[in-house]
C-alpha positions, 0 to 999 in steps of 0.5 A: 713909179708912174706907168705910161698910160700908153703902154700895151701887153708886151710879151718881151717883158714890158708892161701888160695891160690889165682890162677889167670890168666893173659894176657899180651903185653910183648912189653913194659916190661923187661921180667917177672921177678922182676929187680931193676930199670927195668919195669917187669910184675911181679914187676907191678902186685906186685906192684899193689897188695901190693896197694890192699893187704896193704903188699908185695905179692909174685907171683909164676909163671908158666913160666918166659917170656923174654923181649919183650914176651907176654902172653895170658895164663900165670898162677901165684899163690899167698897166702892170709889170709882168711880175706885177700881175703874176704876184696877184696869185701868190704862188698858187695855181690860179689865174692872176685875173681871178686872184684880183677880183677876189682879192680886190672885193676883200680890200674894197670892203676895208676901203669902203668901211674905213673912208672918214667922211662918208656920206652913208655908213658902211652897211650901205656901201658894202657891195657897191662897187664889183668888179666883174673880171680882170684879164690881160687885154689885147695889143692896142686896147684902151678902155677909152679910145678903143670904144665902138659905143656907149648904151645907157639905159635910163627908167621912168614910171609915169604914173603914181601906181608905178612908184615902188619904194623898192625901185625908188633909188633906180627909176625916176617918178614922173608926174605926168603922163608921157606919150611914147610915140611922141617921145620915140617921134621926137627922139628919131630927129636927133639920130646921126652924126650932129653937133649935140652943143645943145645938150652938153656942157662943154669943155674948152678945146673939146668937140661936141660932134656925137653920133648918136646911134640909138636913143628909144622909148619902150614901156615894159611889161611892168608899164615902166617906161625905159629909156636906151641911149646909144653913141660913140661917145657922149659929152659931158651931160649930154645923156641927161640933158637929152632925156631932160628935154625929152620928158618936156616933150612927152609931157606935152610941153613942147613940140617933137620938133623941139630937140631937133631944133634945139640942136639946130640952134646950138644954144646951151641956156635955161631951157636945158633941163638935166633929167636926175642922174640916179636912174641912169645906167651905163650898161655896156661898152662895145669894142671892136676885135683886136685886130682892129683895136688899135686902128679904132684908137688911132682914129678916136684919138684923132677926133678927141683930145679932151681927157674928160670926155668919154 
């Protein structure tokens, strides 16, 4: 049985839209999206939900993440019949959303543990995906199209003295010292609405115009450089391409104007370098208040139609 992905909560007996907040360690997974024969975050979650709901449940995600990319604030939605939602409590006096989170943790452990050909042993997959909460979403909510913005972080240790083995799976060990002021100067030149073709892997029929709202570099108390990147949405590889280009500026290989010049040239070539995925974390997705959800969804759908964009 397949539910219409455009369904919204309906108090007259229609489908209920569930919002689910998810965190995951992307290291063991081949990205978010389902891929035949590969372990993915979406695949594991959908398999676990299918066991619980006893039918296929299709997830819509706020932003697809590449292989190796992590998330603390990922958001998904899916649609259930009222009976399916209330049945999650199994007749007990407990909120169905809380029951879903508790049961899903156990089912996910079995799904990940029983995965044939998993890239790492199960002991390393325990807790790799955590569902933080599940609630009935407001009318008009769409995890992808309703979002106002997505925010990512990226950690860079640019001195061998900062190379901490305990954080090596979430931090880039960079061999050259970075000039934070120079990085911020370059980043400021690409803020705003523009065509980010030079920093995207374009998909046929999809726009590469985005609003880059925040792009900044800050050195923390521990000496590690933390990058914050926020936009209304990101096209494929955009964050890693922006950071990869910035590293060339911060290391002195290119001038501060290079990012802006690349953007204006709208050329994606061998000079486009992808930063490694393992330090990249989807931190937060922001949505408007309930009354503005439907309007935001309609506005975003009018701009973007490609299903692989986020």
